[in-house]
N, C-alpha and C positions, 0 to 999 in steps of 0.2 A: 430405443427411439427410432429404430429402423422403420422404413416405409413411409415416413412423413416427408412431405415435399412442400416447398414454398410456392410452387406453381407448376404448371405443365412443363415437364422436361428440366426443372431446376432442382438439383439435389440439395439436401440440407444436412448431409452427414460429412464429418471431418475425417481426415486420414491420420492414423497413428504413426507419427514420425519421430517423436521425442523420446530419447533414452534418459538414463539416470543423470548423467553429467549435464545434459541440456536442461533437465528439470531443476537441478540444483542451481545452475547458473541463472536461469530465469528468476528463481526465488531470490538469489543474491542481487541480481540487477534491480529487482523490485525494492529491496530493503537498503542495500548499500548505495544509496542514491543521495538526492539532495536533502533528505531528512536529517542526516548527520551534520550537514553544513548549515541547515536552517533552524532546526528545533532546539539546539543546545542553549542558545541565548534566551528565548522566552521561558524555557524550562528552568534555567538558572535564576531568572527573574522571579519565578514563582517559588522555588524551593531554596534558593540561596545555597548555602554550603551543604544542604541535603540533596543536591542534584543526583549524587550516586545512589541514594536511597530510592529516588524516583525512577532512575534507570533500572534498578533491581526489581522494583515492583512492576514496572512495565514489562520487563522480561518474563517475570513469573506468569502474568496474565497472558502474554504472547505464547509462552510454552503450552499453557493449558489450551489456548485456542488452536495452536498448531497441532497438538495431539488429537483434539476432537476433530479438526478438519481433515487430518490425514486418515483417520479411521473411517470417516464418512466418505471421503474421496475414493478410498479403496472399495467401499460398498457401492458407490454410485459414480463410476468413472465417466461422467458426462459433462459437457460444457455447462457452466452456470454456477458452480460452487454451491454456496449456502442457499441460493435460490432453489436449487434442486433438492438439497437436503431438507430444508424447511418444508417444502411442498410434500415430499415423500414421507417425512416422519411426523410433522405437526399439522399439516393441512395446507390447503392452497393459499389461504390468507397469509400465513406466516412466511411461506415461500415468496409470495409476491412482495410482502413488506421487506424481506431481506434483499431481494433483487432490486427493489426501488432504492433502498438505502445505499446499496453498493453503487448502482449506476449514477445516482445523483452526487453522492459524496466523492466518488472517484473521478467523475467528470470534472468536478471542481478541482480535485487534486491534479488532474492533467493540466488544467490551465495554470495552476500554481507552479508546476514543474517547468512548463514552457516559459513562464515569466521569469523563473529563476535562471534559465538559460540566457534569456535576453538581458537580464541585469548584470550577468557576469561577462557576456560576450561584448555587448555594446549598450551600456547603461542609458545613453541618450536616445536609443531607438529600441528599447526593451520590448515594446509591444510588437513592432514589426518583426524583430528577430524571433519572438515567440511564435507568431503565426507561421513564419517560415519553417521553424523546427517542427511544428505540428504537421504541416503539409509533407515535409520530407519523411518523417517517421511513419505517417499514415501510408505513404507510398512503399516504404520498406515492409510494413506489415502486410500490405496488399500483395506484395510479391511472394509471400509465403512464410509460414512460421519458422521453417528451418533457417531462412535468411535472418529473421529476427533473433533467433537463438545465437547465430554466429556473431552478429553485431553486439549482442549483449555480452558474449564472451570477451570481446575486445574491450568494451567499456569497463567491465568489472575488473579486468587485469590492470588497466590504467588507473582507475580510482583507488584500488587497493595499494598500488605503488605510491600514489600521492599521499594517502592517509598514513602509510608506513613512514614516509619522509617527515610528515608533520609530527608523528609520535617520537621519532628519533631526534628531531631538532629540539622539541620541547623537553625531552628527557635529559638531554645533555647540556641544556642551557643553564648558565649561572643564575638566571631569574627563577628557575624552578624551585619551589618551596613546598615540601610535603605537608607542612603545617597548614597550608591553605586548604587541604583536603579534609581537615577535621570538621566534624559537625558542630556548628556554633549556635548561638542564641537566636539567629535569624530563621531557624527551621521551625515550621509548624506542620501539623498533620495535614491541614488543608492545602498548604503549599506543596508538600510532597505528593499528595494525590493529584493535584492539578498538573504538576510537572510530569508525573507518570502518564497522565492522559495526553499531554502534549507530546511526550517522547514516544507514545504509542504510534504517532504519525510516522515515525522513522522505522517502526517494526512492521507496519501494516501490510507489507507485501509478501510475507512468508508463505501464505497459502495461495499465492497467485497461480501456482502450478495446478492447484485443484480446479481452478476455473478453466484450465486447458485440459482437463481430464480426458476428453474425447480424442486428444491428439497425442497421448502418451502411450508408449508401448508397455505392455504388461502392467497396467495401472495399479492392480491390487498389490503388486510388489514394489513398483517404482515410487509411487506417490508417498506412501508411509515412510519410505527411506529418505526421499528427497527433502521433504519439508523440515524434519528435525535437523538434518545436516545443514541446510541453509540458515536456519535460525541460530544454531550453535556458532557457526562461523561469524555471523553478523553480530551476535552478542559479544564475542571476544573482541572484534574490531571496535565496536562502539565503546566498550568499557576502556580499552586502551586509549582511544582518542579523547574521551571525556576526561579521564584522569590526567592525560598530558596537558590538555588545554586548561583545565582547572589549576594545575600546578603552576602554570605560567601567568595566567590572567587573574586567578582568584575568582570567587563567586560574583563579586560586584563588577569586576572588569568584564567577565564573560557575559553577565546580564546586559551590560550596556554596549556590547560589541555588535556592529552591524554585519561584520563578516568575521566571525569568531576564529576560524582556523587561519585566515590570512593574518589577523592581528596577533594571533598566538605565535606564528613563526617570526613576525617582525619583533615582538617582545623578546623572543628567544635569541635574537641576534642573527637570524637567518632570513633577512629581508629578501634575498635573492629567490627564496622559495615562494614568495607571495604570488608572482605571476603564474607559477606552476600550480599553486592551489586554486587560483581562479579558473584555470583550464580544467583542473580536476573537478571542480564544482559544476562547471558547465557540462562536462561529460557525464557526471553523476546524475544530473537532472535529466539529461537526454536518455540515460539508461532507465531511469524511473518512468519517464514519459513513454518510452517504448513499451515497457511492460504493462503500464497502466492502460494504454490504448488496447493492448492485447486482451487484458482481463475484462475491461468494460465491453468491448465488442462481443466477446464470447457470452457474457451474461445477457447482453442485449439479444443475441441470437436465441438463447434458451428461453427468454421471456417472450420473444416473438413467436416461437414455436407453439407456446401455450396461449397465444393471443392476448397477453397482458400488454404487449406493445404491437404496433402494426405488423400484420402477418407478412407483409412484403419484405420485412427485414430478416425473415427466416430463410435465407438463401445462402448456399455455399457455391463458390465459383467452380464450375465443372472441371477446369483444367488446373487451376492453382490450388484448389482444395482449401480455400480460406473463406470465412464469412464476409464476402466483399461488400455487401450492402451495409451491414452493421459497421464495418471498418470505415467506410466513407462517411456514413451518417455521424458516427462518433467524432471522427476527425473534423467534420464541418462545425459541429456544436462546440468542440474544444477550441477551434480556431477563432470562432466568434467570441467566446469568453476571454481568450488570450488577448484579443484585440481591444477589449473593453474593461476587463476586471482589474481589481487591485488585489495584489497577492496577500496583503495583510488581513489577518482574520481567517484566512482559508484553512490554515492548519487546524484550528479548533473545530471549525465546521466539519472538515473531513474526518477528524478523529471521532466526533460524535456519531456520524453516520456509520463509520466502519466498526465502532464499538457496538452499535446496535446490531449490525450485521453478524458479528461474531457471537453476540449474546444468543442469537437465534441458532447459530451453529452449535454452541455448547448445549442448548436445550435439546437440539436434535440428537446430538451424540448420547445424551442421557437416555434416550428411548431405545438405543441399540440393545439387542440381546447379546449375551455372552458369545453365542455361536455366530453373531454378526460382527464380532470384533469390538465390542464395547470397551472403552478404556476404563481404568480403575475409577470408581464412582466419584472420588474426590476431585478428579481433574475437570470434568464438565461442571461440577458444582462450583469450584473455585473460579473457573473461567467465566461462568455466567454471572456470579456475584461480582467478580472483578470488573467485568465489562460495564455492568450497570453503575457501580460505584465510580469508576473513572469517568464514565460519560457525564454523569451529573456533577462531578467535581470540576469540570471544565469551566472556563469563563462563561458568565451568564449569557452573553450575546451568542456564544456557540450553542449553548443548551437551548435557548429560545428558537434560534433559526433552525437548528437540527430537528427539534421537536415539531416545528411547523412543517418542515419538509416531510417528515414521517406521517403527519396528519393528512397532508395532501395525498400521499400515496395510499393511505387507508381509505380516504374518501373516494378516490378514483376507483379502487377495487370495489367498494360498495355500490357505486353507480353502475359499474360494468355488470356486476352480479344481478342488480335489480333489472337492468335492461335485458339480460339474458332470460330472466324469468317471465318477462312481459310477453304475452301471446302475440 
């Protein structure tokens, strides 16, 4: 992508500053965030005592997606993730559709994470706190990706410590009952699929480092190693937390919980931990928001380079080496949403968009030749099928709104192409 410029004297190339540990931590910061605090209750409401089956299914699909994304990122180490892969392997339309699904879905997720921060820090002023969080983290990202990686490192460490305390408290509680983990009559295939789709929201950051491919040192080696490591660590953490909370609250108690982890430590007789969990949830949401803004701004940069978004957004700060115009633009849109939106329903909407995004990633990976690092054929096939099944198993409102957004993106692409052909 060398030689492209956003304007006279304005560079559009990023600097390679991130190593393996930075890449893994950005992936962990994207996944071990507010998803585990927010997605367990609605997933338990869908699957009942089959929650762990839903988690396992979501993990299988996530593994396939992560493997496909890692192989593609090694082949195309540029900002934009599946937007770039779809464009290069399937054609411009599919790349544009993937980028549209990512930017719209993840922008909504940014607002949801910001509102999660507000609801934990100051429930009465959740929208105001959310806007403040967006402004602050946009400023951090603007200062440089290395500073973002450093802050992510701190957040991940604190959140892991909080989740470890929750697991320990629940596991040693007299209220813990392993029988509650048994699969009961409340489990249906539809419920498990819906739970897997909702829990996918909590896994969806594992390939965030792929969208930062242009800023990774030795990307052909670093990215394929970083993505599976981050996913494996996250799966272990999620499984431990889900088992611990289920053992204390049971499926029905978990489904009705507004703050599942806080209620779990109270039920376990460790009420003193509840404020700590609130702080951990807020920090987790901040970590997710930080990584989300990074990913959306890089995809925006890539799409602007190809004129699917305004070309003025395809600019990199000459001194800081960050896509400053996309950073500010994304931050402004997210702040507006955080000031006005309702967090309910956003998880399903975001999951639909991201599942569509990774369906295109798996289809792209299928087209790789063996000498290009194609994964074992079953991985992209399972990934593609799993993404489509989980997407359409989501609540109907999420399917309808997500499909409408993809249709708008496809229509915008068709209009732009038609205009380009007009003399």
